[in-house]
N, CA, C and O atoms as CSV, one atom per row, in Angstrom:
chain,resi,resn,atom,element,x,y,z
A,1,UNK,N,N,0.702,-0.643,-0.375
A,1,UNK,CA,C,-0.343,-0.152,0.151
A,1,UNK,C,C,0.904,1.001,0.057
A,1,UNK,O,O,1.974,0.960,0.664
A,2,UNK,N,N,0.381,2.152,-0.993
A,2,UNK,CA,C,1.246,3.541,-0.979
A,2,UNK,C,C,0.243,4.489,-0.177
A,2,UNK,O,O,-0.881,4.225,0.250
A,3,UNK,N,N,0.835,5.438,-0.115
A,3,UNK,CA,C,0.063,7.480,0.751
A,3,UNK,C,C,0.278,7.828,-0.473
A,3,UNK,O,O,1.270,7.619,-1.172
A,4,UNK,N,N,-1.186,8.646,-0.829
A,4,UNK,CA,C,-1.768,9.734,-1.969
A,4,UNK,C,C,-1.864,10.164,-1.046
A,4,UNK,O,O,-2.082,9.831,0.119
A,5,UNK,N,N,-1.578,11.489,-1.929
A,5,UNK,CA,C,-2.265,13.208,-1.276
A,5,UNK,C,C,-3.311,13.494,-2.711
A,5,UNK,O,O,-2.753,13.661,-3.795
A,6,UNK,N,N,-4.741,13.531,-2.626
A,6,UNK,CA,C,-5.482,14.339,-3.621
A,6,UNK,C,C,-6.170,15.730,-2.507
A,6,UNK,O,O,-6.218,16.099,-1.333
A,7,UNK,N,N,-6.580,16.071,-3.815
A,7,UNK,CA,C,-7.280,17.322,-3.514
A,7,UNK,C,C,-8.263,17.222,-4.178
A,7,UNK,O,O,-8.356,16.714,-5.296
A,8,UNK,N,N,-9.488,17.943,-3.217
A,8,UNK,CA,C,-10.728,17.250,-4.117
A,8,UNK,C,C,-11.434,19.072,-3.711
A,8,UNK,O,O,-11.346,19.688,-2.649
A,9,UNK,N,N,-11.932,19.391,-4.699
A,9,UNK,CA,C,-12.728,20.486,-4.256
A,9,UNK,C,C,-13.791,20.314,-4.420
A,9,UNK,O,O,-14.177,19.533,-5.290
A,10,UNK,N,N,-14.707,21.064,-3.548
A,10,UNK,CA,C,-16.314,21.062,-3.177
A,10,UNK,C,C,-16.874,22.700,-3.961
A,10,UNK,O,O,-16.334,23.580,-4.631
A,11,UNK,N,N,-18.673,22.352,-3.226
A,11,UNK,CA,C,-18.653,24.110,-4.265
A,11,UNK,C,C,-19.885,23.704,-2.935
A,11,UNK,O,O,-20.159,22.540,-2.645
A,12,UNK,N,N,-20.381,24.669,-2.394
A,12,UNK,CA,C,-20.894,24.998,-1.209
A,12,UNK,C,C,-22.196,26.193,-1.352
A,12,UNK,O,O,-22.082,27.387,-1.075
A,13,UNK,N,N,-23.114,25.683,-1.730
A,13,UNK,CA,C,-24.444,26.597,-1.872
A,13,UNK,C,C,-25.346,27.102,-0.163
A,13,UNK,O,O,-26.186,26.392,0.390
A,14,UNK,N,N,-24.790,28.656,0.427
A,14,UNK,CA,C,-25.721,29.248,1.449
A,14,UNK,C,C,-26.441,29.671,0.901
A,14,UNK,O,O,-26.161,30.334,-0.097
A,15,UNK,N,N,-27.895,29.443,1.381
A,15,UNK,CA,C,-28.294,31.005,0.612
A,15,UNK,C,C,-28.460,31.427,-0.618
A,15,UNK,O,O,-29.443,30.936,-1.173
A,16,UNK,N,N,-27.898,32.098,-1.181
A,16,UNK,CA,C,-28.023,32.354,-2.525
A,16,UNK,C,C,-26.220,32.670,-2.685
A,16,UNK,O,O,-25.674,33.051,-3.720
A,17,UNK,N,N,-25.643,32.434,-1.568
A,17,UNK,CA,C,-24.391,32.484,-1.649
A,17,UNK,C,C,-23.243,31.241,-2.184
A,17,UNK,O,O,-23.347,30.121,-1.684
A,18,UNK,N,N,-22.448,31.444,-2.946
A,18,UNK,CA,C,-21.648,29.787,-3.553
A,18,UNK,C,C,-19.760,29.933,-3.311
A,18,UNK,O,O,-18.857,30.632,-3.769
A,19,UNK,N,N,-19.877,29.000,-2.484
A,19,UNK,CA,C,-18.031,29.052,-1.717
A,19,UNK,C,C,-17.456,27.824,-2.359
A,19,UNK,O,O,-18.053,27.011,-3.065
A,20,UNK,N,N,-16.389,27.827,-2.051
A,20,UNK,CA,C,-16.116,26.320,-2.775
A,20,UNK,C,C,-14.658,26.222,-1.947
A,20,UNK,O,O,-14.005,27.233,-1.685
A,21,UNK,N,N,-14.244,24.890,-1.577
A,21,UNK,CA,C,-13.467,24.550,-0.817
A,21,UNK,C,C,-12.575,23.813,-1.455
A,21,UNK,O,O,-12.774,23.197,-2.502
A,22,UNK,N,N,-11.228,23.882,-0.619
A,22,UNK,CA,C,-9.875,23.059,-1.662
A,22,UNK,C,C,-9.863,22.128,-0.403
A,22,UNK,O,O,-9.540,22.705,0.635
A,23,UNK,N,N,-10.154,20.796,-0.301
A,23,UNK,CA,C,-9.623,19.355,0.830
A,23,UNK,C,C,-8.581,18.535,0.347
A,23,UNK,O,O,-8.889,17.673,-0.475
A,24,UNK,N,N,-7.112,18.666,0.792
A,24,UNK,CA,C,-6.314,17.250,0.950
A,24,UNK,C,C,-6.470,16.498,2.072
A,24,UNK,O,O,-6.722,16.946,3.190
A,25,UNK,N,N,-6.307,15.258,1.751
A,25,UNK,CA,C,-6.874,14.155,2.119
A,25,UNK,C,C,-5.830,13.164,1.906
A,25,UNK,O,O,-5.504,13.193,0.719
A,26,UNK,N,N,-5.091,12.193,2.646
A,26,UNK,CA,C,-4.081,11.147,2.664
A,26,UNK,C,C,-4.696,10.240,2.871
A,26,UNK,O,O,-5.520,9.937,3.734
A,27,UNK,N,N,-4.199,9.683,1.878
A,27,UNK,CA,C,-4.588,8.151,2.004
A,27,UNK,C,C,-4.059,6.749,1.997
A,27,UNK,O,O,-2.969,7.018,2.502
A,28,UNK,N,N,-4.019,5.615,1.827
A,28,UNK,CA,C,-3.843,4.855,1.575
A,28,UNK,C,C,-4.348,3.533,0.371
A,28,UNK,O,O,-5.015,2.670,0.942
A,29,UNK,N,N,-4.176,3.308,-0.869
A,29,UNK,CA,C,-4.211,2.328,-1.425
A,29,UNK,C,C,-3.327,1.735,-2.464
A,29,UNK,O,O,-2.864,2.665,-3.124
A,30,UNK,N,N,-3.126,1.202,-2.664
A,30,UNK,CA,C,-3.338,0.209,-3.963
A,30,UNK,C,C,-1.826,1.023,-5.235
A,30,UNK,O,O,-0.609,0.866,-5.327
A,31,UNK,N,N,-2.966,1.931,-6.025
A,31,UNK,CA,C,-3.221,2.305,-6.468
A,31,UNK,C,C,-3.379,3.816,-7.088
A,31,UNK,O,O,-4.431,4.287,-6.656
A,32,UNK,N,N,-2.658,4.801,-8.005
A,32,UNK,CA,C,-3.308,6.075,-8.691
A,32,UNK,C,C,-4.543,5.694,-8.364
A,32,UNK,O,O,-5.125,6.154,-7.381
A,33,UNK,N,N,-4.978,4.948,-9.040
A,33,UNK,CA,C,-6.559,4.588,-9.835
A,33,UNK,C,C,-7.672,4.401,-8.170
A,33,UNK,O,O,-8.756,4.944,-7.957
A,34,UNK,N,N,-7.087,3.694,-7.480
A,34,UNK,CA,C,-7.650,2.919,-6.429
A,34,UNK,C,C,-7.675,4.113,-5.569
A,34,UNK,O,O,-8.791,4.316,-5.089
A,35,UNK,N,N,-6.533,5.181,-5.151
A,35,UNK,CA,C,-6.808,6.456,-4.566
A,35,UNK,C,C,-8.096,6.883,-4.470
A,35,UNK,O,O,-8.959,7.048,-3.607
A,36,UNK,N,N,-7.806,7.113,-6.650
A,36,UNK,CA,C,-9.123,8.576,-6.939
A,36,UNK,C,C,-10.513,7.978,-6.428
A,36,UNK,O,O,-11.437,8.706,-6.064
A,37,UNK,N,N,-10.582,6.372,-6.435
A,37,UNK,CA,C,-11.668,6.000,-6.100
A,37,UNK,C,C,-12.535,6.221,-4.643
A,37,UNK,O,O,-13.656,6.648,-4.369
A,38,UNK,N,N,-10.912,5.470,-3.554
A,38,UNK,CA,C,-11.177,5.649,-2.140
A,38,UNK,C,C,-11.634,7.118,-2.090
A,38,UNK,O,O,-12.620,7.313,-1.379
A,39,UNK,N,N,-11.077,8.243,-2.742
A,39,UNK,CA,C,-11.307,9.775,-2.183
A,39,UNK,C,C,-12.401,9.867,-2.825
A,39,UNK,O,O,-13.292,9.677,-1.997
A,40,UNK,N,N,-12.922,10.084,-4.011
A,40,UNK,CA,C,-13.956,10.236,-4.760
A,40,UNK,C,C,-15.546,8.977,-3.493
A,40,UNK,O,O,-16.688,9.397,-3.303
A,41,UNK,N,N,-15.098,7.799,-3.018
A,41,UNK,CA,C,-16.260,7.562,-2.077
A,41,UNK,C,C,-16.448,8.362,-1.220
A,41,UNK,O,O,-17.596,8.741,-0.988
A,42,UNK,N,N,-15.553,8.759,-0.632
A,42,UNK,CA,C,-15.033,10.068,0.838
A,42,UNK,C,C,-15.699,11.077,0.664
A,42,UNK,O,O,-16.545,11.417,1.491
A,43,UNK,N,N,-15.400,11.932,-0.715
A,43,UNK,CA,C,-15.990,13.266,-0.766
A,43,UNK,C,C,-17.223,12.630,-1.134
A,43,UNK,O,O,-18.111,12.805,-0.300
A,44,UNK,N,N,-17.499,12.036,-2.002
A,44,UNK,CA,C,-19.720,12.179,-1.836
A,44,UNK,C,C,-20.121,11.874,-0.894
A,44,UNK,O,O,-21.227,12.371,-0.680
A,45,UNK,N,N,-19.257,10.379,0.905
A,45,UNK,CA,C,-19.835,10.797,1.883
A,45,UNK,C,C,-20.461,11.713,2.671
A,45,UNK,O,O,-21.188,11.697,3.664
A,46,UNK,N,N,-19.524,13.248,1.281
A,46,UNK,CA,C,-19.599,14.395,2.779
A,46,UNK,C,C,-20.792,15.228,2.304
A,46,UNK,O,O,-21.412,16.040,2.990
A,47,UNK,N,N,-21.156,14.709,0.254
A,47,UNK,CA,C,-22.036,15.642,-0.314
A,47,UNK,C,C,-23.546,15.377,0.528
A,47,UNK,O,O,-23.633,14.599,1.479
A,48,UNK,N,N,-24.559,16.080,0.050
A,48,UNK,CA,C,-25.394,15.022,-0.304
A,48,UNK,C,C,-27.198,15.867,1.186
A,48,UNK,O,O,-28.414,15.988,1.039
A,49,UNK,N,N,-26.345,16.132,2.190
A,49,UNK,CA,C,-26.708,16.099,3.517
A,49,UNK,C,C,-27.405,18.056,3.666
A,49,UNK,O,O,-26.638,18.992,3.893
A,50,UNK,N,N,-27.974,18.119,3.593
A,50,UNK,CA,C,-28.644,19.756,3.571
A,50,UNK,C,C,-28.039,20.120,4.695
A,50,UNK,O,O,-27.465,19.252,5.353
A,51,UNK,N,N,-28.048,21.104,5.011
A,51,UNK,CA,C,-28.316,21.910,6.886
A,51,UNK,C,C,-28.181,22.850,6.677
A,51,UNK,O,O,-27.666,23.478,5.752
A,52,UNK,N,N,-29.227,23.341,8.626
A,52,UNK,CA,C,-29.406,24.749,8.088
A,52,UNK,C,C,-28.146,25.462,8.781
A,52,UNK,O,O,-27.348,24.883,9.518
A,53,UNK,N,N,-28.110,26.634,8.468
A,53,UNK,CA,C,-27.341,27.725,8.958
A,53,UNK,C,C,-27.425,28.581,10.239
A,53,UNK,O,O,-28.267,28.340,11.105
A,54,UNK,N,N,-26.466,29.659,10.346
A,54,UNK,CA,C,-26.989,29.779,11.663
A,54,UNK,C,C,-28.177,31.024,11.272
A,54,UNK,O,O,-28.964,31.613,12.012
A,55,UNK,N,N,-27.959,31.128,9.927
A,55,UNK,CA,C,-29.019,32.773,9.336
A,55,UNK,C,C,-30.740,31.542,9.078
A,55,UNK,O,O,-31.768,32.063,8.645
A,56,UNK,N,N,-30.718,30.603,9.293
A,56,UNK,CA,C,-31.987,29.516,8.877
A,56,UNK,C,C,-31.433,29.217,7.165
A,56,UNK,O,O,-32.337,29.200,6.330
A,57,UNK,N,N,-30.490,29.069,6.838
A,57,UNK,CA,C,-30.602,29.328,5.544
A,57,UNK,C,C,-29.893,27.480,5.140
A,57,UNK,O,O,-29.065,26.881,5.826
A,58,UNK,N,N,-30.569,26.963,3.835
A,58,UNK,CA,C,-30.236,25.511,3.592
A,58,UNK,C,C,-28.656,26.115,2.841
A,58,UNK,O,O,-28.308,27.118,2.219
A,59,UNK,N,N,-27.840,24.512,3.460
A,59,UNK,CA,C,-26.211,24.649,2.670
A,59,UNK,C,C,-26.692,23.833,2.590
A,59,UNK,O,O,-27.695,23.266,3.022
A,60,UNK,N,N,-25.592,23.659,1.694
A,60,UNK,CA,C,-25.392,21.618,0.566
A,60,UNK,C,C,-24.037,21.972,-0.355
A,60,UNK,O,O,-23.763,22.746,-1.272
A,61,UNK,N,N,-23.421,21.047,0.357
A,61,UNK,CA,C,-21.873,20.585,0.308
A,61,UNK,C,C,-21.825,19.145,-1.742
A,61,UNK,O,O,-21.814,17.914,-1.715
A,62,UNK,N,N,-21.816,19.737,-2.599
A,62,UNK,CA,C,-21.041,19.310,-3.861
A,62,UNK,C,C,-20.176,18.808,-4.024
A,62,UNK,O,O,-19.269,19.378,-3.417
A,63,UNK,N,N,-19.816,17.904,-4.584
A,63,UNK,CA,C,-18.362,17.689,-4.782
A,63,UNK,C,C,-18.559,18.475,-6.465
A,63,UNK,O,O,-19.530,18.579,-7.216
A,64,UNK,N,N,-17.073,18.936,-6.562
A,64,UNK,CA,C,-16.923,19.377,-7.732
A,64,UNK,C,C,-15.905,18.505,-8.705
A,64,UNK,O,O,-16.276,18.452,-9.878
A,65,UNK,N,N,-14.909,17.944,-8.445
A,65,UNK,CA,C,-13.316,17.243,-9.261
A,65,UNK,C,C,-12.724,16.604,-7.857
A,65,UNK,O,O,-12.930,16.942,-6.691
A,66,UNK,N,N,-11.818,15.432,-8.478
A,66,UNK,CA,C,-11.185,15.393,-7.931
A,66,UNK,C,C,-10.074,15.715,-8.449
A,66,UNK,O,O,-9.751,15.074,-9.449
A,67,UNK,N,N,-8.915,17.049,-7.836
A,67,UNK,CA,C,-8.550,17.413,-9.378
A,67,UNK,C,C,-6.926,16.726,-9.761
A,67,UNK,O,O,-6.440,16.518,-10.873
A,68,UNK,N,N,-6.238,16.439,-8.169
A,68,UNK,CA,C,-4.933,16.154,-8.442
A,68,UNK,C,C,-4.649,14.585,-7.496
A,68,UNK,O,O,-5.196,14.366,-6.415
A,69,UNK,N,N,-4.051,13.984,-7.926
A,69,UNK,CA,C,-3.348,12.833,-7.003
A,69,UNK,C,C,-1.604,13.007,-6.925
A,69,UNK,O,O,-0.835,13.720,-7.568
A,70,UNK,N,N,-1.453,12.323,-6.173
A,70,UNK,CA,C,0.027,13.333,-5.269
A,70,UNK,C,C,0.451,11.733,-4.749
A,70,UNK,O,O,-0.467,11.190,-4.135
A,71,UNK,N,N,2.075,10.658,-4.950
A,71,UNK,CA,C,2.278,10.214,-4.198
A,71,UNK,C,C,3.264,10.077,-3.121
A,71,UNK,O,O,4.479,10.066,-3.314
A,72,UNK,N,N,2.584,9.954,-1.761
A,72,UNK,CA,C,3.186,10.871,-1.072
A,72,UNK,C,C,4.119,10.251,-0.316
A,72,UNK,O,O,3.958,9.045,-0.130
A,73,UNK,N,N,5.200,10.870,0.238
A,73,UNK,CA,C,6.514,9.717,-0.156
A,73,UNK,C,C,7.461,10.387,1.527
A,73,UNK,O,O,7.411,11.577,1.840
A,74,UNK,N,N,8.016,9.621,2.132
A,74,UNK,CA,C,9.121,10.734,3.265
A,74,UNK,C,C,10.079,10.886,2.919
A,74,UNK,O,O,10.563,10.303,1.949
A,75,UNK,N,N,10.676,11.771,3.654
A,75,UNK,CA,C,11.981,12.435,3.199
A,75,UNK,C,C,13.092,12.179,4.317
A,75,UNK,O,O,12.761,12.428,5.476
A,76,UNK,N,N,14.665,11.600,4.016
A,76,UNK,CA,C,15.373,11.349,5.319
A,76,UNK,C,C,15.587,11.930,6.447
A,76,UNK,O,O,16.309,11.406,7.294
A,77,UNK,N,N,14.781,13.514,6.695
A,77,UNK,CA,C,14.810,14.350,7.439
A,77,UNK,C,C,12.950,14.107,8.085
A,77,UNK,O,O,12.395,14.893,8.852
A,78,UNK,N,N,12.447,13.093,7.626
A,78,UNK,CA,C,10.790,12.915,9.038
A,78,UNK,C,C,10.514,13.975,7.768
A,78,UNK,O,O,9.369,13.524,7.789
A,79,UNK,N,N,10.502,14.374,7.329
A,79,UNK,CA,C,9.223,15.166,6.660
A,79,UNK,C,C,8.586,14.820,5.382
A,79,UNK,O,O,8.825,14.622,4.190
A,80,UNK,N,N,7.594,14.853,6.309
A,80,UNK,CA,C,6.558,13.854,4.480
A,80,UNK,C,C,5.694,14.869,3.710
A,80,UNK,O,O,4.933,15.626,4.314
A,81,UNK,N,N,5.835,14.880,2.187
A,81,UNK,CA,C,5.710,15.716,1.957
A,81,UNK,C,C,3.646,15.363,1.189
A,81,UNK,O,O,3.421,14.604,0.246
A,82,UNK,N,N,2.831,15.956,1.758
A,82,UNK,CA,C,1.327,15.022,1.292
A,82,UNK,C,C,1.333,15.438,-0.155
A,82,UNK,O,O,1.078,14.718,-1.120
A,83,UNK,N,N,1.759,17.084,-0.157
A,83,UNK,CA,C,0.448,17.042,-1.663
A,83,UNK,C,C,1.710,18.039,-2.266
A,83,UNK,O,O,2.205,18.829,-1.462
A,84,UNK,N,N,2.143,18.015,-3.424
A,84,UNK,CA,C,2.638,19.608,-4.352
A,84,UNK,C,C,2.143,19.143,-5.804
A,84,UNK,O,O,2.013,18.061,-6.378
A,85,UNK,N,N,1.939,20.437,-6.102
A,85,UNK,CA,C,1.583,20.764,-7.801
A,85,UNK,C,C,2.122,22.273,-8.217
A,85,UNK,O,O,1.921,23.280,-7.538
A,86,UNK,N,N,2.830,22.228,-9.439
A,86,UNK,CA,C,3.199,22.781,-10.091
A,86,UNK,C,C,2.042,23.547,-11.148
A,86,UNK,O,O,1.262,23.132,-12.005
A,87,UNK,N,N,2.413,24.973,-10.547
A,87,UNK,CA,C,1.325,25.763,-11.389
A,87,UNK,C,C,1.855,26.574,-11.989
A,87,UNK,O,O,2.846,27.125,-11.508
A,88,UNK,N,N,1.294,26.969,-13.436
A,88,UNK,CA,C,1.299,28.169,-14.935
A,88,UNK,C,C,0.756,28.787,-14.340
A,88,UNK,O,O,0.016,28.258,-13.509
A,89,UNK,N,N,0.825,30.378,-14.440
A,89,UNK,CA,C,-0.194,31.542,-14.397
A,89,UNK,C,C,-0.402,31.379,-16.243
A,89,UNK,O,O,0.285,31.517,-17.256
A,90,UNK,N,N,-1.813,31.000,-15.861
A,90,UNK,CA,C,-1.964,30.720,-17.872
A,90,UNK,C,C,-3.286,32.490,-17.713
A,90,UNK,O,O,-3.967,32.593,-18.732
A,91,UNK,N,N,-3.433,33.082,-17.158
A,91,UNK,CA,C,-4.275,34.548,-16.537
A,91,UNK,C,C,-3.582,35.757,-17.342
A,91,UNK,O,O,-2.661,35.652,-18.151
A,92,UNK,N,N,-4.057,36.601,-17.046
A,92,UNK,CA,C,-3.819,37.586,-17.633
A,92,UNK,C,C,-3.561,39.044,-16.335
A,92,UNK,O,O,-3.100,40.173,-16.507
A,93,UNK,N,N,-4.199,38.224,-14.838
A,93,UNK,CA,C,-3.195,39.026,-13.657
A,93,UNK,C,C,-1.634,38.427,-14.148
A,93,UNK,O,O,-1.128,37.525,-14.816
A,94,UNK,N,N,-1.176,39.932,-13.086
A,94,UNK,CA,C,0.301,39.687,-13.262
A,94,UNK,C,C,0.590,38.688,-11.941
A,94,UNK,O,O,-0.378,38.332,-11.269
A,95,UNK,N,N,2.016,38.223,-11.566
A,95,UNK,CA,C,2.821,37.288,-10.356
A,95,UNK,C,C,2.078,38.080,-9.409
A,95,UNK,O,O,1.033,37.470,-9.186
A,96,UNK,N,N,2.114,38.914,-8.893
A,96,UNK,CA,C,1.156,39.429,-7.443
A,96,UNK,C,C,-0.218,38.950,-7.633
A,96,UNK,O,O,-0.841,38.140,-6.948
A,97,UNK,N,N,-0.553,39.540,-8.601
A,97,UNK,CA,C,-2.940,38.918,-8.260
A,97,UNK,C,C,-2.222,37.401,-8.566
A,97,UNK,O,O,-2.250,36.458,-7.776
A,98,UNK,N,N,-1.927,37.402,-9.175
A,98,UNK,CA,C,-1.872,35.320,-9.313
A,98,UNK,C,C,-1.863,34.574,-7.672
A,98,UNK,O,O,-2.796,33.901,-7.236
A,99,UNK,N,N,-0.597,34.878,-6.932
A,99,UNK,CA,C,0.193,34.789,-5.946
A,99,UNK,C,C,-1.305,35.024,-4.984
A,99,UNK,O,O,-1.683,34.017,-4.387
A,100,UNK,N,N,-2.087,36.200,-4.833
A,100,UNK,CA,C,-2.715,36.544,-4.175
A,100,UNK,C,C,-4.051,35.715,-4.481
A,100,UNK,O,O,-4.805,35.171,-3.674
A,101,UNK,N,N,-4.140,35.782,-6.105
A,101,UNK,CA,C,-5.356,34.833,-5.811
A,101,UNK,C,C,-5.536,33.598,-5.173
A,101,UNK,O,O,-6.603,33.110,-4.799
A,102,UNK,N,N,-3.980,32.956,-5.044
A,102,UNK,CA,C,-3.393,31.075,-5.182
A,102,UNK,C,C,-3.938,31.653,-2.854
A,102,UNK,O,O,-4.818,31.217,-2.112
A,103,UNK,N,N,-3.074,32.490,-2.684
A,103,UNK,CA,C,-2.796,33.138,-0.928
A,103,UNK,C,C,-4.709,33.002,-0.471
A,103,UNK,O,O,-5.254,32.088,0.147
A,104,UNK,N,N,-5.194,33.978,-0.919
A,104,UNK,CA,C,-6.120,34.073,-0.423
A,104,UNK,C,C,-7.969,33.363,0.108
A,104,UNK,O,O,-8.756,32.631,-0.493
A,105,UNK,N,N,-8.037,34.145,1.686
A,105,UNK,CA,C,-8.581,32.857,1.660
A,105,UNK,C,C,-9.879,33.870,2.257
A,105,UNK,O,O,-9.732,35.091,2.307
A,106,UNK,N,N,-11.091,33.224,2.675
A,106,UNK,CA,C,-12.727,33.536,3.065
A,106,UNK,C,C,-12.018,33.501,4.659
A,106,UNK,O,O,-11.544,32.699,5.462
A,107,UNK,N,N,-12.368,35.274,4.466
A,107,UNK,CA,C,-12.802,35.835,6.499
A,107,UNK,C,C,-13.746,35.017,6.836
A,107,UNK,O,O,-14.596,34.247,6.388
A,108,UNK,N,N,-13.139,35.611,8.128
A,108,UNK,CA,C,-14.181,34.210,9.325
A,108,UNK,C,C,-15.830,35.366,9.162
A,108,UNK,O,O,-16.388,34.987,10.192
A,109,UNK,N,N,-16.304,35.877,8.863
A,109,UNK,CA,C,-17.438,36.291,8.791
A,109,UNK,C,C,-18.407,35.865,7.184
A,109,UNK,O,O,-19.580,35.892,6.812
A,110,UNK,N,N,-16.981,35.469,6.586
A,110,UNK,CA,C,-17.582,35.427,5.316
A,110,UNK,C,C,-17.592,33.291,4.781
A,110,UNK,O,O,-17.918,32.536,3.866
A,111,UNK,N,N,-17.047,33.296,6.010
A,111,UNK,CA,C,-17.552,31.681,6.767
A,111,UNK,C,C,-18.637,31.397,7.728
A,111,UNK,O,O,-18.725,30.392,8.433
A,112,UNK,N,N,-19.279,32.184,7.689
A,112,UNK,CA,C,-20.004,32.469,8.933
A,112,UNK,C,C,-21.866,31.770,8.422
A,112,UNK,O,O,-22.699,31.281,9.187
A,113,UNK,N,N,-21.974,31.980,6.975
A,113,UNK,CA,C,-22.987,31.214,6.521
A,113,UNK,C,C,-22.610,29.752,6.121
A,113,UNK,O,O,-23.291,29.089,5.338
A,114,UNK,N,N,-21.722,29.403,6.589
A,114,UNK,CA,C,-21.650,27.906,6.464
A,114,UNK,C,C,-21.859,27.284,7.998
A,114,UNK,O,O,-21.477,26.120,8.119
A,115,UNK,N,N,-22.250,27.727,8.822
A,115,UNK,CA,C,-22.050,26.698,9.851
A,115,UNK,C,C,-23.410,26.473,10.665
A,115,UNK,O,O,-24.405,27.195,10.613
A,116,UNK,N,N,-23.261,25.477,11.319
A,116,UNK,CA,C,-25.118,24.956,11.690
A,116,UNK,C,C,-25.202,25.486,12.839
A,116,UNK,O,O,-24.467,26.011,13.675
A,117,UNK,N,N,-26.562,25.156,12.645
A,117,UNK,CA,C,-27.396,26.172,14.000
A,117,UNK,C,C,-27.222,25.903,15.277
A,117,UNK,O,O,-27.781,26.587,16.134
């Protein structure tokens, strides 16, 4: 069995707002294909059920895609790389804007609609 890091993207609808979540999971599987299958089963298990947030609005999570699978490995110094991705900026953004987009996160206030009652 090998360890794989997989990146899963979810869409979360809360009232009229849409959020996206990137989740990176670490799992054990026999192959890349088996890792994708296991990650998909996990992701679908987290989707489907609707709940009511603190504003009384319905919140629903949907699987968008499993976008990458990476074989995790141990370095000699005891550090385990769980996930890695190489990106190319194919947008009209300059480097600073592109890095800001990659590093930007939602604020606590923006995440409030995702909290259950």
